[in-house]
C-alpha positions in Angstrom: -27.2 -25.4 15.8 -23.5 -25.6 16.3 -21.9 -22.4 17.5 -19.1 -20.8 15.6 -15.7 -21.0 17.1 -14.4 -17.8 18.9 -12.3 -15.8 16.4 -10.4 -13.8 18.9 -9.4 -14.7 22.5 -10.3 -12.4 25.3 -7.4 -10.8 27.2 -7.8 -13.1 30.2 -7.6 -16.1 27.8 -4.5 -14.7 26.1 -2.9 -14.4 29.6 -3.7 -18.0 30.4 -2.3 -19.0 26.9 1.0 -17.4 27.8 1.0 -19.3 31.1 0.7 -22.5 29.1 3.5 -21.3 26.7 5.7 -20.5 29.7 5.3 -24.0 31.1 6.2 -25.6 27.8 9.2 -23.3 27.3 10.4 -23.9 30.8 10.3 -27.7 30.3 11.8 -27.6 26.8 15.3 -29.2 26.4 18.0 -26.6 26.5 19.5 -27.7 23.1 16.0 -27.3 21.5 15.7 -23.8 23.1 19.1 -22.8 21.7 18.6 -24.0 18.2 15.1 -22.5 18.1 16.7 -19.2 19.2 19.4 -19.5 16.5 16.7 -19.9 13.8 14.7 -17.0 15.3 17.8 -14.7 15.0 18.2 -15.9 11.4 14.5 -15.3 10.5 14.5 -11.8 12.1 17.6 -10.9 10.1 15.8 -11.5 6.9 13.4 -8.7 7.7 16.2 -6.5 9.0 18.0 -7.1 5.7 14.9 -6.0 3.8 14.9 -2.8 5.9 18.6 -2.2 5.1 17.9 -2.6 1.4 15.0 -0.1 1.4 16.6 2.4 3.7 20.1 2.3 2.2 19.1 2.0 -1.4 17.1 5.2 -1.6 19.4 8.1 -0.7 17.7 10.5 -3.1 14.3 9.7 -1.6 15.8 10.0 1.9 17.0 13.5 1.1 13.7 14.5 -0.5 11.4 13.0 2.1 13.1 11.0 4.9 9.8 9.8 6.2 9.1 7.6 3.1 12.1 5.2 3.5 11.3 4.8 7.2 7.7 3.9 6.4 8.7 1.6 3.6 11.5 0.0 5.6 9.1 -0.5 8.5 6.6 -2.2 6.2 9.1 -4.8 4.9 10.7 -5.6 8.2 7.9 -7.8 9.5 8.4 -10.2 6.6 11.1 -11.8 8.8 9.5 -11.2 12.2 6.3 -13.0 11.4 8.2 -16.2 10.7 9.2 -16.5 14.4 5.8 -16.9 16.1 4.4 -18.8 13.1 7.3 -21.4 13.4 7.2 -21.4 17.2 10.8 -20.2 17.5 12.5 -18.6 20.6 12.8 -14.8 20.5 14.3 -13.0 23.6 12.0 -10.0 23.5 8.8 -12.0 23.5 10.1 -14.3 26.2 10.6 -11.1 28.3 6.8 -11.1 28.5 6.0 -14.8 28.5 8.3 -15.9 31.4 7.3 -13.2 33.9 3.6 -14.1 33.3 4.4 -17.8 34.0 6.3 -17.0 37.1 3.6 -14.6 38.4 1.0 -17.4 37.9 3.1 -19.8 40.1 3.4 -22.4 37.3 7.1 -22.1 36.7 10.1 -21.4 39.1 11.8 -18.0 39.0 15.2 -19.4 38.0 13.7 -20.6 34.6 13.7 -16.9 33.5 17.5 -16.1 33.7 18.3 -19.6 32.3 16.0 -19.2 29.3 17.0 -15.6 28.6 20.7 -16.5 28.7 20.3 -19.4 26.3 18.0 -17.5 24.0 20.2 -14.3 24.0 23.2 -16.3 22.7 21.1 -18.3 20.3 19.5 -15.2 18.8 23.0 -13.6 18.6 24.4 -16.6 16.8 21.7 -16.6 14.2 22.0 -12.8 13.7 25.8 -12.9 13.3 25.6 -15.9 10.9 23.3 -13.9 8.7 25.3 -10.7 8.9 28.7 -12.3 8.3 27.9 -15.2 5.9 24.7 -14.3 4.1 25.4 -10.5 3.8 29.0 -9.5 4.3 30.9 -12.3 2.7 28.3 -12.7 0.0 28.8 -9.1 -1.1 25.2 -8.5 -1.7 25.4 -5.0 -0.1 29.0 -4.2 -1.1 28.1 -1.7 -3.9 27.0 1.9 -3.4 24.7 3.2 -2.2 24.2 0.2 0.1 27.7 0.1 1.5 27.5 3.7 2.8 23.9 3.1 3.7 24.8 0.2 6.0 27.4 2.4 7.7 25.0 5.3 8.2 22.3 2.9 9.5 24.6 1.4 12.1 25.9 4.8 13.1 22.4 6.1 13.7 21.7 3.1 15.9 24.8 3.1 18.0 27.0 6.1 17.6 24.7 9.2 17.2 22.2 8.7 20.0 23.0 8.9 23.7 22.8 5.9 26.0 19.6 7.0 27.6 18.0 7.7 24.2 18.8 4.1 23.1 17.3 2.8 26.4 14.1 4.8 25.9 13.9 3.6 22.3 14.2 0.1 23.6 11.2 0.6 25.8 9.0 1.8 22.9 10.2 -1.1 20.8 9.2 -3.9 23.1 5.9 -2.4 24.0 4.9 -2.8 20.4 6.7 -6.2 19.9 4.8 -7.6 23.0 1.5 -6.2 21.7 2.2 -7.9 18.4 2.8 -11.2 20.1 -0.2 -10.7 22.3 -2.5 -10.0 19.3 -1.0 -13.0 17.5 -1.8 -15.3 20.4 -5.3 -14.0 20.5 -6.0 -14.5 16.8 -7.2 -18.0 15.8 -6.3 -18.3 12.1 -3.3 -17.5 9.9 -4.2 -14.3 8.1 -5.4 -12.7 11.3 -2.2 -13.6 13.0 -0.1 -12.1 10.1 -2.0 -8.8 10.2 -1.9 -8.7 14.0 1.9 -9.1 14.0 2.6 -6.9 11.0 1.0 -3.6 12.1 2.7 -3.1 15.5 6.1 -4.3 14.1 5.7 -1.9 11.2 5.1 1.0 13.6 8.1 0.2 15.8 10.5 0.0 12.9 9.2 3.1 11.2 9.5 5.0 14.4 13.2 3.9 14.7 12.8 2.2 18.1 15.5 -0.2 19.1 15.1 -4.0 19.2 18.0 -5.8 20.9 18.0 -8.7 18.5 17.5 -6.7 15.3 20.5 -4.6 16.4 22.5 -7.8 16.7 22.2 -7.8 12.9 22.4 -4.1 12.1 25.3 -3.1 14.2 27.7 -6.0 13.8 27.0 -5.7 10.0 28.1 -2.0 10.4 31.2 -3.1 12.2 32.0 -5.5 9.3 31.5 -2.6 6.9 34.1 -0.5 8.8 31.7 2.1 10.2 33.8 4.9 11.9 33.9 5.0 15.7 32.1 1.6 15.9 33.6 -1.5 17.5 32.4 -4.6 19.3 33.2 -3.2 22.7 31.6 0.2 21.8 28.5 -1.7 20.6 28.1 -3.7 23.8 28.7 -0.7 26.1 26.7 1.8 24.2 23.8 -0.1 22.5 23.5 -3.7 23.6 23.1 -3.1 27.3 20.9 -0.1 26.8 18.6 -1.8 24.4 18.4 -5.0 26.4 17.3 -3.1 29.5 14.9 -0.9 27.6 13.3 -4.0 26.0 12.8 -5.5 29.5 11.0 -2.4 30.7 8.9 -2.3 27.5 7.8 -5.9 28.1 6.9 -5.1 31.7 4.5 -2.4 30.5 2.6 -5.1 28.7 2.8 -8.1 31.0 2.5 -6.1 34.2 -1.1 -5.0 33.7 -2.0 -8.5 32.4 -0.7 -10.1 35.6 -2.5 -7.5 37.8 -5.8 -7.8 36.0 -6.0 -11.5 35.0 -3.9 -13.4 37.5 -3.5 -11.5 40.8 -7.0 -10.1 40.8 -8.8 -13.1 39.4 -9.1 -16.7 40.4 -6.8 -17.9 37.7 -4.3 -19.6 40.0 -6.8 -22.5 40.5 -8.2 -22.3 37.0 -7.1 -25.1 34.7 -5.2 -23.9 31.7 -6.8 -25.5 28.7 -4.8 -28.6 27.5 -1.6 -27.5 29.5 -1.0 -31.0 30.8 -1.8 -32.9 27.7 0.2 -30.4 25.6 3.2 -30.8 27.8 2.9 -34.6 27.7 2.8 -34.6 23.9 5.9 -32.5 23.8 7.7 -34.8 26.2 6.8 -37.8 24.0 8.1 -35.9 20.9 11.4 -35.2 22.7 11.0 -31.5 22.8 10.8 -31.0 26.6 12.5 -32.7 29.5 10.6 -34.7 32.1 10.7 -33.4 35.7 
């Protein structure tokens, strides 16, 4: 009797799957990395836009019960996020987990991390700014009230009202949940399970008002375009971008650190063959997605 396929990978298997991902990402051509990152920023902005519509379009509900718009906005946000892992795009916050795991396993060199993060950061930024400027600001889809004031209030709550350390701490909470979502998605073996696994942690992080560095690349520049008081590009970089970026790095470490400790450093995974890693890399080389070394 043929055994049924495993429906969910064990944590050690997920860790090895991330090692495989890290190798493929490391060997991917840089132009492919950049354009995948641009698309990831664009996809994420669709979910962020849905959150803006729900949060900004319900001022009466916000006054009556401010928890309801947060919960509803958090629920619609993953509609954009799920597209990123499902389409195998490049998102900075998930790579903050994948690349350290690959480096700790000894499968990729340390310098691949700053190179990838730099390329993906600017790619995600380009996709987010394109969406904010072209698809939202110049299209006037949020130019009427209450959306116009709502966009300003949303951006102000993200970058103006909180202190630097508060934004940093919110970044930690965000990427713990984002990395858990990516972890659960990698462990699920079919589409519906992957969607649910991603949706729930992302819903939680948005509803709790944690800060995601790439989502904020849509929210806050959009607020600048809508003339939010006290908000400028320099202020955004100094007050929000750096704090969120660093917080997201720490949040990712809280997820990948234990995985490396349990399943790589304290297990014989260094000499264990990662399933299909070589054949998968060869196929990607033949397809032109990665560069030969």
